[in-house]
N, C-alpha and C positions, 0 to 999 in steps of 0.2 A: 793721478789716483787710479788704482787698479780696478779692473771691471768687477771683481768680487766685491770690493767696497761699495761700488755704485750699485750693484745688484742688492747687496745687503741693505743699503739705505732705501732703495725703492721698495723692497719688501716691508721694511719698518713703516714707511709712508703709507703704503697700501693697507697694512694692518690697522693703522690708526685712522685711515680715511674711509675705508669701506665700512658701512654699517648695514645690518640686516634687521628690518623692522617687521613685527607681526602684523596681522590684518588690523588689529584694533589700536595700533600705535602710530603716532605721527611724531616727526622730528622738527623741532623749532631750531633753526640755525642761526647763530650770531656770527656774522663775518666782520672781524676786526671791530667787534663790539656793537655792531648794528644788526638788527634782526632783518632777515629776508622777508619778502612780502608773503610768501606762501610756505607752509609747512610741507615737508617731504614725506613720502612713504605712502603705502607700505611696500615691502620688498627690499631690494638692495638699493642703497643710496650712496652717494659719494659726497664726503665732506672734506674739503681741503685743509688737512692738518698741517701746520698748527694754527692757521689763521681763522679756522672755523671751530666754533664750540657748539655742541649738539645737546639739546635738552629733549629727551623723549617723554612724550605726553600720552597717557592711556585714554582712549575714548570709551571705555567700558562703563556700564552703569555701576556707580559706587554706592555701597549701602553704608550709611553713616549712623551710628548709634548715639543719640543724644542722652547724655547721662541724666539721672534724676535731678530736677530742679525744684528748690524750695520756693513755693509761691504763696501769696495771700490773695485769696479771691476778693471779689468786689464786696461780698458780704462777710469779710474778715474771717474766713476759715483758712487755716493753714493746711497745705497739702504738698506732696511730693509727686511730680509728674515727669515721666520720661517718654521719649518719643524715638521714631526712626525716620530718617531722611534718605530719599533715593534721588541721586543727581548724576549728571554726566557732563563732561566737557564738550562744548559745542564749537569753541574757537580756541585751539591750542595756543595761538600767539598771545591772545588776551589773558588766558590763564597762566602764562608764563611771565608776561611783561607787567600786567596791571596789578598783580598781587604777588607777595613773596612765596607763600604756601597756600594754594587755593583750598586744599582739603582742611587745613587747620582753620583758615579763615571762614570757610563754610560752617564748620563745626561751631565756632564761637558765635557766628551769626544766628545760627539755628537755636543755640541756647538763649541768647538774648531775645530773640523773637518769641520764643516759647513763653518765657517769663512775662514779657510785656503784653502779649495777647491774652494769656489766660488770667492775668492780673485784672483784666477789665470785665471779667465774667463772674457771675455767681456760681455757687457750687452745683446747683441744679442744672444750669446750662452746660457746665463741664461734664457732668455725668450723662446727660441726655442728648446732647447735640454734638456728638463726636464728628459726624460728617461735615457739618458746617464749620466747625473749628478747624479740621484738617484742611478744608478748601481754603479757608482764610490764611492759614499758616503757609500753605504752599504758595498762595498768590504773593503774600508779602516777601517771603524769602526768595522767590524767583525774581521779583522785581529788584531786590537788593543785590543779588548775585549776578544779575545779567551784564553789568559792565565788566565783569571778570570773565565773560565767556562761558558761564556755567548755567545750565538748564536744570532746574529743581523739578523733578517729575512728580514726586508724591511725598507728603509728610503725614505721618500716622502717629496719633497719640496712643501709646501702647498701655500704660498702667497709671492709674491715679491712686495714690496711697494716702488714706486719711487715718486719723487717730481712732483707737478702739472705742473711746467714749462717744465719738461722733457717729460711729457705725451703729452703736446700740441706740442712740437717739433717732437715727434715721430709720432703724427697724421699728421702733415704737411708733414713729409717725406714719410709716407705711401701714402697720397694723391698724392704726386708728382710721386711716383713710379707707382701707378695705371694709372695716365695720360701718363707717359712714355710708359708703356705697351700698352695702348690703341693706341697711336700714331704709335708704332712699328707694331701692328697688322693691322691697317689700311694701312700702307705703304706696308706691305707684301701682303695684298689683292690687292692693286693697281698693284704691280709688277706681281703678278700671273695673274691678269686680262689682263695686257698688254701682257704678254707672250702668253696667249690664243688667243687674238686678232691677234697677229703676225702670230701664227700658222694657224689661220683661214684664214688670208689674203694670206698666202703662198698657201694654198690648193685651194682657189678660183682662184688665178693667174694661177695655173696648169690646172684648169677646168673652162673655161669661162661660161659654162652653169650653174654652181653653183651660180654665181653672178645674173643671170637672174632669177633663182628660188628664190633666196633671195629677189629680187624686187618684185616678185609676192606674196611671203609670207607676206612681209611688206604691200602690197596693201590689202591683205585679212584681216590682223589685223586692219589697219586703217579703212577700210570700215565697219567692224563689230562694231566699236565704233562710228564713225561719218558717217552716211549713206548719208548725203547731200554733202560730200566732194568728189571732183573729182581730181585725181592726174594723171599727165602725166610724167612717169619716163623718164629722159634723161640720157642715158649712158654717163659716164665720158669720154669715148673714143671719142665721138663726139666733146665734148668741147675741148679736146686735139687737135683734127684735126683742129678746127676753130682757136685755139690759134696759131698753127703753121702757118696757112694761113695768119693770121694777121701779124705775124712776117715776113713772106716772102714778 
């Protein structure tokens, strides 16, 4: 065999054996069908072609958009909910060996988990407790994907789509609730004002001069606004005396 042929074969072997991996990539190597204990990379690695097969796995954070899911809440309300999931590969060997396609499997698991978790909640909880729902989704999905070497960082519910009739009913309910709170606040104000008036009356009853000072203060306030008005205050006690004489 001529040296040129040997050199050509060596070049072909090196071309198929030498791999260059980026900083965020790792190579899972199968040697004669058996996976090596540790992944290789980043940088230049050597895989003995043709006995080695290289599977390159990215370690970057993956953004997975969960498509809208039709759900029925605990209080029998139909809605469409979509979400977004952020995950990354922590163990390239498990992500390659334990599951056929880890991105597709994570997507399907996220859709199933979203439907099952939200189906156990009422519509009010779904709309008002997003943070608790996101935490629960993340915990469940992370536990389910852990055997695949996947770490789910965050799950966020993006949008809840409900029917137009239900939106109008919720708007009417919110308006009625605001009116109820306004009436309750007004009633509480009247109650507090009545309590203060009763307390003031008790104090004036204990000190009769306070009532006279209140008469004079009222005269000053009225006189500053209407200078042509003249008032003659008549104590209520005099009216009570006259009333008793009429009865006698």
